C-alpha positions in Angstrom: 169.8 157.5 -252.1 173.4 157.4 -253.3 175.9 155.6 -252.0 178.6 157.4 -250.0 181.2 154.4 -250.2 180.3 154.7 -254.2 181.6 158.3 -254.5 184.5 158.0 -252.2 185.6 154.8 -254.1 185.6 157.5 -257.5 187.5 159.7 -255.8 189.8 157.6 -254.4 190.4 156.6 -257.8 190.3 159.9 -259.0 192.9 161.6 -256.8 195.2 157.9 -257.3 199.0 158.9 -258.4 198.5 162.5 -257.0 199.4 164.4 -253.8 195.6 165.0 -252.9 193.6 162.7 -250.7 190.1 162.4 -250.1 189.3 163.9 -246.7 185.5 163.2 -246.3 182.4 163.0 -248.1 178.8 163.2 -247.0 175.8 162.5 -248.8 172.6 163.9 -247.2 168.9 162.3 -247.6 168.0 164.9 -250.5 171.5 163.7 -252.8 173.4 166.9 -251.6 176.8 165.2 -252.4 179.7 167.2 -250.4 183.3 166.0 -250.8 186.4 167.3 -249.6 189.6 166.8 -250.6 193.1 167.9 -249.5 196.1 168.1 -250.9 200.1 168.3 -249.7 201.0 171.6 -252.0 197.9 173.0 -252.1 194.1 172.2 -254.4 193.4 174.5 -256.8 190.1 174.8 -259.1 191.0 172.4 -261.5 191.5 169.2 -259.7 188.3 170.2 -258.0 186.8 170.6 -261.9 188.7 167.4 -262.6 187.0 165.2 -259.8 183.4 166.7 -260.8 183.3 165.5 -263.9 184.8 162.2 -263.0 182.0 162.0 -260.7 179.3 162.9 -262.8 180.7 160.4 -265.4 180.3 157.3 -263.6 177.0 158.4 -261.6 173.8 158.9 -264.0 171.4 161.7 -263.0 168.9 160.2 -265.0 169.0 157.2 -262.8 169.0 159.4 -259.9 169.4 163.1 -259.3 171.6 165.0 -257.0 173.7 167.9 -256.2 177.3 167.9 -256.2 179.8 170.3 -254.2 183.3 169.1 -254.7 186.3 171.6 -252.6 189.1 171.8 -250.7 189.2 171.0 -246.4 190.2 174.5 -245.7 192.5 175.9 -244.2 191.3 176.3 -240.7 188.9 173.6 -240.8 189.4 170.6 -238.1 191.7 167.6 -239.0 189.9 164.4 -240.4 192.2 162.1 -241.3 195.9 161.0 -240.2 197.2 162.7 -243.6 196.0 166.2 -242.6 198.4 165.5 -239.4 201.4 164.2 -241.3 201.1 167.2 -243.9 200.9 169.8 -240.7 204.1 168.3 -238.8 206.5 171.0 -237.9 203.3 173.9 -238.3 201.2 175.9 -235.3 198.1 174.1 -234.3 195.4 174.5 -232.2 193.9 171.5 -229.8 190.6 171.6 -228.3 190.3 169.1 -225.5 187.7 166.6 -224.9 187.4 168.6 -221.4 187.6 172.0 -222.9 191.3 172.9 -222.6 192.8 175.1 -225.3 196.2 174.4 -225.9 198.5 175.7 -228.8 201.8 174.0 -230.3 203.7 172.8 -232.5 202.6 169.0 -234.1 206.0 167.2 -233.6 204.7 163.9 -234.7 202.0 161.5 -235.4 201.5 157.8 -234.3 201.8 155.5 -237.6 198.1 154.0 -237.1 196.9 157.8 -236.6 195.6 157.6 -233.2 198.0 159.9 -231.1 199.9 163.0 -231.8 203.0 164.5 -230.2 202.3 168.7 -229.4 205.2 170.7 -228.4 203.7 173.3 -225.9 205.6 176.0 -224.6 205.3 176.4 -220.7 206.6 178.9 -218.2 208.2 176.8 -215.4 209.9 177.7 -212.0 213.4 176.9 -212.0 214.8 176.6 -208.5 217.2 179.6 -207.5 216.2 181.7 -210.7 213.9 184.3 -209.8 211.9 184.1 -212.7 209.9 181.4 -214.8 211.5 180.0 -217.6 209.8 179.0 -220.7 210.4 175.8 -221.8 209.4 173.4 -224.4 207.2 170.8 -223.4 206.1 167.5 -225.3 202.4 166.4 -225.0 201.1 163.3 -226.4 197.6 163.4 -227.1 195.1 160.6 -228.3 192.9 162.1 -231.5 190.0 160.6 -229.5 190.4 162.6 -226.4 190.5 165.8 -228.5 187.3 168.0 -230.0 189.1 169.3 -232.9 192.9 169.9 -233.7 193.5 172.6 -236.5 196.1 174.6 -238.5 196.6 177.8 -236.3 196.8 181.1 -238.4 199.6 183.3 -237.3 199.7 186.9 -238.3 203.3 188.8 -237.5 
């Protein structure tokens, strides 16, 4: 079986000096290698092809046969690494908490170690002396470990 860490190192070297970054590498028992990359500006087919060529140049198919797929992490895929959170600061996101609640809000910030993030959620609050509730932006600090997923929320206007 092909070593996942070897593939990850090859991809990191291939994207070094670009705005691309490695999101995930999976290697199945049948040697199906899946590489997910992301970028601050977007991933194009030429970048995927260059990474594919780099992996194929360093991992010999004659020694061990494998199937290789290199692609973008996807617009609606859950965030897996801290850099995806950083990339989406200021964007609308959807969060599914570990206890099953869905929250929608704006990703306000990410902790330097990537273990927590702040989400700005709009909530209706009944203020004293007012007849109707008022919408207020409330910051909610959440641990990444307390969420099932966090992903970019597409809004059609």
